[in-house]
Structures are given as C-alpha cells and as structure tokens.
C-alpha positions as CSV (number, residue, x, y, z in Angstrom):
1,M,65.9,-10.7,-11.4
2,A,68.9,-13.3,-11.1
3,K,69.1,-13.2,-15.4
4,A,69.4,-9.4,-14.6
5,V,72.0,-9.9,-12.6
6,Q,74.0,-11.8,-14.9
7,T,73.7,-9.3,-17.6
8,L,74.5,-6.2,-14.9
9,G,77.8,-8.3,-14.6
10,P,79.9,-8.9,-17.6
11,A,78.5,-5.5,-18.9
12,G,81.0,-3.7,-15.8
13,T,78.0,-2.5,-13.6
14,D,75.4,-3.8,-10.8
15,K,72.4,-3.4,-9.5
16,A,73.9,-0.3,-6.8
17,R,74.7,1.4,-9.8
18,L,71.2,1.2,-11.3
19,L,69.7,4.8,-12.9
20,T,66.7,4.5,-14.7
21,A,64.6,1.0,-15.1
22,A,61.5,0.5,-17.5
23,L,59.3,-2.5,-16.6
24,W,57.3,-3.7,-19.1
25,L,54.3,-6.0,-17.8
26,R,52.2,-8.8,-19.7
27,D,49.5,-7.3,-17.5
28,I,49.1,-5.1,-15.0
29,A,47.1,-6.7,-12.6
30,D,50.9,-7.9,-11.5
31,F,51.9,-4.4,-11.1
32,D,51.6,-4.8,-7.5
33,A,53.6,-8.6,-7.1
34,M,55.8,-7.0,-9.6
35,N,56.8,-4.3,-6.7
36,D,57.1,-6.6,-4.1
37,I,60.1,-8.5,-6.2
38,W,61.6,-5.2,-7.3
39,D,61.4,-3.5,-4.1
40,G,63.3,-7.2,-2.6
41,W,66.4,-6.9,-4.9
42,I,66.9,-2.9,-5.6
43,A,69.7,-1.6,-3.5
44,P,67.6,0.4,-1.2
45,Q,70.0,2.7,-0.9
46,K,69.9,4.0,-4.2
47,P,66.7,2.9,-5.9
48,P,66.9,4.1,-9.5
49,A,64.1,6.2,-11.2
50,C,61.2,3.3,-12.5
51,T,58.5,3.4,-14.6
52,S,56.0,0.0,-15.4
53,C,53.7,-0.5,-18.4
54,E,51.2,-3.2,-19.7
55,C,52.3,-4.2,-23.4
56,R,52.4,-7.1,-25.8
57,L,55.7,-8.6,-25.3
58,A,57.2,-10.8,-28.0
59,H,56.6,-14.5,-26.6
60,R,53.8,-15.5,-24.4
61,D,55.7,-17.1,-22.1
62,I,57.3,-14.0,-20.8
63,L,55.7,-11.8,-18.8
64,V,58.1,-9.3,-17.1
65,E,60.5,-7.5,-19.4
66,I,63.2,-4.8,-17.7
67,T,65.6,-2.1,-19.3
68,F,68.0,-0.8,-17.6
69,T,70.6,2.1,-17.6
70,T,73.0,2.4,-15.4
71,A,76.8,4.2,-14.7
72,Q,80.0,2.1,-14.7
C-alpha cells in the first residue's frame, strides 16, 4: 500500500479522498487477506466504494493491482 500513497500524493490527493477502488487479485483465494490489509489502510471515516475481482495480471509476480478514483 506504500506505493499507493506515493502515487496519490503527487496527484494532489490522499487516501481520505478516495471515492472508488477496484482491486484486481491474481487469486481470489487472497480475498480475505487483502481485505484485512485494505481495512487497515483505508481512512475509516470515509471508506470508498470498492470492488474486488480475480484476473490474470500483467506479470506473474504481481498479486494485486488497484485502480482508484479520487477527489482533489
């Protein structure tokens, strides 16, 4: 999740301004573990709408990709 923070800051926003998130998981069996990490990372006062899906990712070492929509 540190990489997400590095990406949000230069874009002029932060995790408290997330509107939506799409989490793409290499293996849906990782859903519960990812949710535990996600729940600990998001701003609890304003959680974004979120979807999670299993998909084949671009590189076999990538386990999760996340797409955000944010407010500025």
